[in-house]
C-alpha positions as CSV (number, residue, x, y, z in Angstrom):
1,M,0.0,0.0,0.0
2,P,2.7,2.6,0.9
3,R,4.6,1.7,-2.3
4,R,1.4,2.3,-4.4
5,L,0.8,5.6,-2.5
6,A,4.4,6.7,-3.3
7,A,4.0,5.7,-7.0
8,G,0.7,7.5,-7.3
9,F,2.0,10.6,-5.6
10,A,5.0,10.7,-8.0
11,A,2.8,10.3,-11.0
12,L,0.5,13.1,-9.8
13,M,3.5,15.4,-9.2
14,L,4.8,14.7,-12.7
15,L,1.4,15.5,-14.3
16,A,1.3,18.7,-12.3
17,L,4.8,19.7,-13.4
18,S,4.0,19.2,-17.1
19,A,0.8,21.3,-17.1
20,P,2.2,24.6,-15.9
21,L,5.3,24.3,-18.3
22,S,3.1,23.9,-21.4
23,V,1.1,27.0,-20.3
24,A,4.3,29.0,-19.8
25,A,5.4,28.0,-23.3
26,G,2.6,30.2,-24.5
27,A,1.7,28.5,-27.8
28,P,-0.1,30.9,-30.1
29,A,-3.9,30.6,-30.5
30,R,-5.1,29.3,-33.9
31,V,-7.5,31.3,-36.0
32,R,-10.1,29.2,-37.7
33,A,-9.7,29.3,-41.5
34,G,-12.4,31.0,-43.6
35,T,-13.6,33.3,-40.9
36,T,-12.2,36.6,-42.3
37,E,-14.7,38.7,-44.1
38,P,-13.8,39.6,-47.7
39,A,-12.7,43.2,-48.1
40,Q,-15.1,45.4,-50.1
41,P,-14.0,47.0,-53.3
42,I,-12.0,50.2,-53.0
43,G,-14.4,53.1,-53.0
44,G,-17.5,51.2,-51.6
45,A,-19.5,48.0,-51.9
46,L,-21.8,49.3,-54.6
47,L,-18.8,49.6,-57.0
48,A,-18.5,45.8,-57.1
49,T,-21.1,45.7,-59.8
50,T,-20.4,44.7,-63.4
51,G,-23.5,46.7,-64.6
52,V,-24.7,50.2,-64.2
53,V,-25.1,51.6,-60.7
54,V,-26.8,55.0,-59.9
55,R,-29.0,56.2,-57.0
56,P,-31.3,58.9,-58.4
57,L,-33.1,61.3,-56.1
58,P,-36.2,63.2,-57.0
59,G,-35.5,65.5,-59.9
60,A,-32.3,63.6,-61.0
61,P,-31.5,63.7,-64.7
62,A,-31.5,60.4,-66.6
63,L,-28.3,58.9,-67.6
64,P,-27.4,58.8,-71.3
65,T,-28.9,55.8,-73.0
66,P,-26.7,52.7,-73.6
67,S,-26.7,53.4,-77.3
68,R,-25.0,56.7,-76.5
69,L,-22.4,55.0,-74.2
70,P,-20.8,52.2,-76.2
71,A,-18.2,51.5,-73.6
72,A,-17.6,48.4,-71.6
73,S,-16.9,50.4,-68.5
74,W,-17.2,54.1,-67.4
75,L,-17.4,56.3,-64.3
76,V,-18.5,59.8,-63.3
77,A,-17.3,61.4,-60.1
78,N,-17.2,64.8,-58.5
79,L,-13.5,65.7,-57.9
80,T,-14.6,68.5,-55.6
81,T,-16.4,66.3,-53.2
82,G,-14.9,62.9,-54.0
83,Q,-18.3,61.3,-54.6
84,V,-18.8,58.8,-57.3
85,L,-22.1,59.7,-59.0
86,A,-22.6,56.8,-61.3
87,A,-20.6,54.0,-62.9
88,K,-20.7,50.9,-65.1
89,A,-18.3,48.0,-64.2
90,P,-16.0,50.5,-62.5
91,H,-13.5,47.9,-61.2
92,E,-13.4,45.7,-64.4
93,R,-9.8,45.6,-65.7
94,F,-8.9,46.5,-69.2
95,L,-5.8,47.5,-71.2
96,P,-5.2,51.2,-70.5
97,A,-3.6,52.3,-73.8
98,S,-2.2,55.9,-73.4
99,T,-4.3,56.7,-70.4
100,L,-1.5,54.9,-68.5
101,K,0.6,58.1,-69.2
102,M,-1.5,59.7,-66.4
103,L,0.2,57.3,-64.0
104,T,3.6,58.0,-65.6
105,A,3.0,61.7,-65.0
106,A,1.8,61.1,-61.4
107,T,4.9,59.1,-60.7
108,L,7.6,61.2,-62.5
109,I,6.5,64.8,-62.2
110,P,7.3,65.0,-58.5
111,R,10.6,63.0,-59.0
112,L,12.2,64.7,-62.0
113,D,13.7,68.3,-62.2
114,P,11.7,70.0,-65.0
115,G,14.8,72.1,-65.9
116,A,17.2,69.1,-66.2
117,M,18.2,68.0,-69.7
118,A,17.7,64.5,-71.1
119,R,19.4,63.1,-74.2
120,I,17.2,61.1,-76.7
121,S,18.4,57.6,-77.4
122,Y,17.9,55.3,-80.4
123,H,15.5,53.2,-78.2
124,D,13.3,56.3,-77.6
125,E,13.2,57.1,-81.3
126,V,12.1,53.7,-82.6
127,V,9.4,53.0,-80.0
128,D,6.0,52.0,-81.6
129,G,3.0,54.2,-81.8
130,T,2.5,58.0,-81.6
131,K,5.8,59.9,-81.5
132,A,6.7,63.6,-81.3
133,G,9.7,63.1,-83.6
134,L,12.4,63.8,-81.0
135,T,15.9,63.7,-82.5
136,V,18.4,61.1,-81.4
137,G,21.3,62.6,-79.6
138,M,19.6,65.9,-78.9
139,L,19.1,67.3,-75.3
140,Y,15.6,68.3,-74.3
141,P,14.4,69.8,-71.0
142,I,12.4,67.3,-68.9
143,S,9.5,69.8,-69.0
144,T,9.5,69.5,-72.8
145,L,9.3,65.7,-72.6
146,F,6.3,66.0,-70.2
147,Q,4.7,68.4,-72.6
148,C,5.1,66.0,-75.6
149,M,3.9,63.0,-73.5
150,L,0.7,64.7,-72.1
151,E,-0.2,67.0,-75.0
152,M,0.1,64.7,-78.0
153,S,0.7,61.3,-76.2
154,A,4.2,61.0,-77.5
155,N,5.6,57.5,-76.7
156,D,9.2,58.6,-77.5
157,A,8.9,61.3,-74.8
158,A,7.5,58.7,-72.3
159,E,10.4,56.4,-73.0
160,A,12.9,59.3,-72.6
161,L,11.4,60.3,-69.3
162,A,11.7,56.7,-68.1
163,E,15.4,56.6,-69.0
164,A,15.9,60.0,-67.3
165,Y,14.5,58.5,-64.1
166,G,16.9,55.6,-64.2
167,G,15.6,53.2,-66.9
168,V,12.3,51.6,-67.8
169,K,12.6,48.8,-65.2
170,E,13.1,51.3,-62.4
171,T,10.3,53.6,-63.7
172,L,7.8,50.7,-63.9
173,R,8.7,49.7,-60.3
174,A,8.0,53.3,-59.2
175,M,4.8,53.5,-61.2
176,N,3.4,50.3,-59.7
177,E,4.4,51.5,-56.2
178,E,2.6,54.8,-57.0
179,A,-0.5,52.9,-58.0
180,H,-0.4,51.1,-54.7
181,V,-0.1,54.3,-52.7
182,L,-3.1,55.8,-54.7
183,Q,-5.0,52.6,-53.9
184,A,-5.4,52.0,-57.7
185,N,-5.3,48.3,-57.1
186,D,-6.7,47.4,-60.5
187,T,-3.7,48.9,-62.2
188,H,-0.5,47.3,-63.3
189,A,2.0,49.1,-65.5
190,D,4.2,47.1,-67.9
191,T,5.2,50.0,-70.2
192,P,5.7,53.8,-69.4
193,S,3.8,54.8,-72.5
194,G,0.7,52.5,-72.2
195,L,1.6,50.4,-75.2
196,D,0.0,46.9,-74.6
197,G,2.2,44.9,-72.3
198,P,1.8,41.5,-70.5
199,G,-0.5,41.9,-67.5
200,E,-1.0,45.6,-68.0
201,T,-4.4,46.7,-66.7
202,T,-6.3,49.5,-65.2
203,S,-10.0,50.3,-64.6
204,A,-12.4,53.2,-64.9
205,Y,-12.3,53.7,-61.1
206,D,-8.5,53.7,-61.0
207,L,-8.2,56.2,-63.9
208,A,-10.3,58.6,-61.8
209,L,-8.1,58.0,-58.8
210,I,-5.0,58.7,-60.8
211,A,-6.6,61.8,-62.4
212,Q,-7.4,63.0,-58.8
213,A,-3.7,62.9,-57.9
214,D,-2.6,64.4,-61.2
215,F,-4.9,67.5,-61.1
216,Q,-3.5,68.4,-57.7
217,M,-0.2,69.2,-59.4
218,P,0.2,72.7,-61.0
219,A,2.8,71.4,-63.5
220,F,0.4,68.6,-64.7
221,R,-2.4,71.1,-65.1
222,H,-0.2,73.3,-67.2
223,Y,1.0,70.4,-69.5
224,I,-2.4,69.0,-70.0
225,T,-4.1,72.2,-71.0
226,Q,-1.8,73.3,-73.8
227,V,-3.4,73.2,-77.2
228,S,-0.2,73.6,-79.2
229,T,3.5,73.8,-78.4
230,E,6.7,74.4,-80.4
231,I,9.4,71.8,-79.9
232,P,13.1,72.3,-80.7
233,A,14.6,70.5,-83.6
234,K,18.0,70.4,-85.2
235,H,19.7,73.4,-86.7
236,H,17.9,75.8,-84.4
237,K,14.5,75.0,-86.0
238,H,11.2,74.1,-84.3
239,F,8.2,72.0,-85.0
240,Q,4.7,72.2,-83.5
241,I,2.7,69.5,-81.7
242,Q,-1.1,69.6,-81.1
243,S,-3.3,68.4,-78.4
244,H,-5.2,65.1,-79.0
245,N,-8.0,66.1,-76.6
246,N,-10.9,67.2,-78.7
247,L,-12.8,68.5,-75.7
248,L,-10.1,71.0,-74.7
249,T,-11.3,73.5,-77.3
250,T,-14.9,72.5,-77.6
251,Y,-16.2,71.8,-74.1
252,R,-16.8,74.8,-71.8
253,G,-14.7,74.4,-68.6
254,D,-12.6,71.5,-69.8
255,I,-9.4,71.3,-67.8
256,G,-7.7,68.6,-69.7
257,G,-7.7,64.8,-70.2
258,K,-5.9,61.9,-71.7
259,N,-7.2,59.6,-74.4
260,G,-5.7,56.4,-75.7
261,Y,-6.2,53.7,-78.3
262,T,-4.8,50.4,-79.3
263,V,-6.6,47.6,-81.2
264,A,-6.7,45.4,-78.1
265,A,-7.6,48.2,-75.7
266,Q,-10.0,50.1,-78.0
267,A,-10.6,53.7,-77.0
268,T,-9.8,54.8,-73.4
269,Y,-10.2,58.3,-71.9
270,V,-10.1,60.1,-68.6
271,G,-10.6,63.9,-68.2
272,A,-12.3,66.6,-66.2
273,A,-14.1,69.9,-66.5
274,T,-14.9,72.6,-64.0
275,R,-18.2,74.7,-63.8
276,H,-19.8,76.7,-61.0
277,G,-17.2,75.6,-58.5
278,Q,-17.6,71.9,-59.2
279,T,-15.1,69.6,-61.0
280,I,-16.4,66.5,-62.7
281,V,-14.1,63.7,-63.9
282,V,-15.2,61.0,-66.3
283,S,-13.4,57.9,-67.5
284,L,-14.1,55.4,-70.3
285,M,-12.7,52.0,-71.0
286,H,-12.9,49.7,-74.0
287,A,-15.0,52.2,-75.8
288,Y,-15.9,53.1,-79.4
289,P,-13.1,55.0,-81.1
290,I,-15.0,58.2,-81.3
291,W,-14.9,58.7,-77.6
292,W,-15.5,62.5,-77.1
293,P,-19.3,62.5,-77.6
294,M,-19.5,59.9,-74.7
295,A,-17.2,61.9,-72.5
296,R,-19.2,65.1,-73.2
297,D,-22.5,63.4,-72.4
298,L,-21.2,62.0,-69.1
299,L,-19.7,65.4,-68.1
300,N,-23.0,67.1,-68.9
301,W,-24.9,64.5,-66.8
302,G,-22.4,64.8,-64.0
303,F,-22.9,68.6,-63.6
304,K,-26.7,68.2,-63.7
305,A,-26.7,65.2,-61.3
306,T,-24.5,66.8,-58.6
307,G,-26.7,67.1,-55.6
308,R,-29.5,65.2,-57.3
309,V,-28.2,61.7,-56.9
310,A,-27.0,59.8,-53.8
311,P,-23.3,58.8,-54.2
312,V,-22.6,55.2,-55.1
313,G,-19.1,55.3,-53.8
314,R,-16.2,57.7,-53.3
315,L,-12.7,58.4,-54.7
316,V,-10.4,57.3,-51.9
317,Q,-7.4,59.3,-50.8
318,P,-3.8,58.0,-51.1
319,L,-2.4,55.8,-48.4
320,P,-0.4,57.8,-45.8
321,P,3.4,57.7,-46.4
322,P,5.2,55.1,-44.2
323,Q,6.5,56.5,-40.9
324,P,10.3,57.0,-40.9
325,V,11.9,54.5,-38.6
326,T,15.5,53.8,-37.6
327,P,16.1,50.1,-38.4
328,H,18.7,49.6,-35.7
329,A,16.5,51.1,-33.0
330,S,13.5,49.1,-34.2
331,N,15.5,45.9,-34.1
332,V,16.8,46.7,-30.6
333,A,13.3,47.4,-29.4
334,N,11.9,44.2,-30.9
335,T,14.8,42.2,-29.4
336,T,14.2,43.7,-26.0
337,V,10.6,42.9,-26.0
338,A,11.2,39.4,-27.3
339,A,13.9,38.8,-24.7
340,S,11.7,40.2,-21.9
341,S,8.9,38.0,-22.9
342,H,11.1,34.9,-23.1
343,H,12.7,35.8,-19.8
344,S,9.3,36.1,-18.1
345,G,8.1,32.8,-19.5
346,T,11.4,31.0,-18.5
347,T,11.4,32.5,-15.0
348,A,7.8,31.5,-14.4
349,A,8.6,28.0,-15.6
350,I,11.6,27.7,-13.3
351,E,9.8,29.0,-10.3
352,T,6.9,26.6,-10.9
353,L,9.4,23.7,-11.3
354,A,11.2,24.6,-8.0
355,V,7.9,24.7,-6.1
356,M,6.8,21.3,-7.5
357,V,10.2,19.7,-6.8
358,T,10.1,20.9,-3.2
359,A,6.6,19.6,-2.8
360,F,7.6,16.3,-4.4
361,A,10.6,15.9,-2.0
362,A,8.5,16.8,1.0
363,G,5.9,14.2,0.0
364,M,8.5,11.5,-0.5
365,T,10.0,12.2,2.9
366,A,6.6,11.9,4.5
367,I,6.0,8.6,2.8
368,R,9.4,7.2,3.8
369,R,8.5,7.9,7.4
370,I,5.6,5.6,7.2
371,L,7.3,2.8,5.3
372,P,8.7,-0.1,7.5
373,R,12.5,0.0,8.0
374,R,14.6,-2.8,6.6
375,G,18.1,-4.1,7.1
376,P,20.9,-3.3,4.8
377,S,20.7,-4.5,1.3
378,K,22.2,-7.9,0.6
379,L,23.0,-6.9,-3.0
380,K,26.7,-6.6,-3.5
381,L,28.1,-4.7,-6.6
382,P,31.5,-5.4,-8.1
383,P,34.2,-2.7,-7.6
384,I,34.4,-0.1,-10.3
C-alpha cells in the first residue's frame, strides 16, 4: 500500500509539473480558417457591380442611353467632393492604352527636375505608336518631354522620361508603387507609354483616382491644357505639336484629359471639367473609337446630377506615407521585447518547477517515514 501511494503521488506530481510548463510556453492561438470577411472594393461596396449603378433622387437627370455610351466600363465622379455619382463596371480591368501616361505623370513629375536635360536615345526614337519626332542625340528639357507626352501622347517622350529616371525597369517599379499608394489596385504598368504589355491593366475607377492625384499638381495642369507647343529641332529649328484632346477647345470648362487607343484596348479616356465651383471627372474603357461624344454626355450629366443623386461610392485618398523609422532602433526594441517575454516565461517555468520539486521531495520524505525500516541490502556490486 505505501509503495502504491508513493508511485501515485509521484505520477500526480509529474502531471502537475507538465501542465504549468506547457502554459508557460505560450503556444499561439489558432485562427479558424475561412472566418475573415472579404474586403469590399476600393471606394465602396456598390462599386463591385459589373452593370450600371446609380441612385437617383427626385429631380435627378436620366443617364445617357446605352446606345450613346458604347463603352464596356465608365465612371462619373465629382472631384470637388470625391463622390462617385454613377458607374458601369468600375473595377473591371482592361488594357489602358495611353491613359496609362496619367500614372507615368503622377509618378515622375514629382521626382524629376523639369529644368534638367535628357538626351534622346535610339531606343526612344524607334518606339512604336505615336511619337513627337524627338531627335536622337539631342538634349531636351524634362519639361518639354512631359509636354510632348501629355499634350500629344508621344511615346518617344514617355520612354525618354523613363530613361531619365533611371531606366524603364526602375520607372515601372516606381509606377506600380505609386498605383499602390493611390489605392489603384486594378492597375499594373508594364510600359511607361501605355503600349500593350503582358499583364498591363487599369479600370475606370483607377483612372479617376490617378486623375485625382494628377490634377492636384500645377505642373500637370499646365502640361495637360496646352493646345499647341513648339518643340526644338536640329539646326535651331522648331516643329509644332497639337493636343489630341478634342474637348479641350470644344467643351466649356474643360481642364484637360488623356485619351488612348490600341486595337486590343479600344478607346480609353479620362478627363475633367470645372463649372460653377464643381469639377467633374469621367473615365471610359474599351469604348468606341469616337470617344469624345461619350465623355461630353457624361460630363453634362455629372454637372446636372451633382446634388440630385446619392453617391454610389467615393474616390479614396492616397495611403499615408510610411512613418520613418531607424532600423537599428527598431531591431533593438523588438529584441528587448522578445527577450523580456522569453525571460518572463522562462522565469515562471523555473519558479513553478522549483515549487513542484520541493513539494515532491517533502511528499516523498513523509511517505518514507511511514514505510517499514529494513536491514541493509544484501546486494553486492563489483568494484568499479
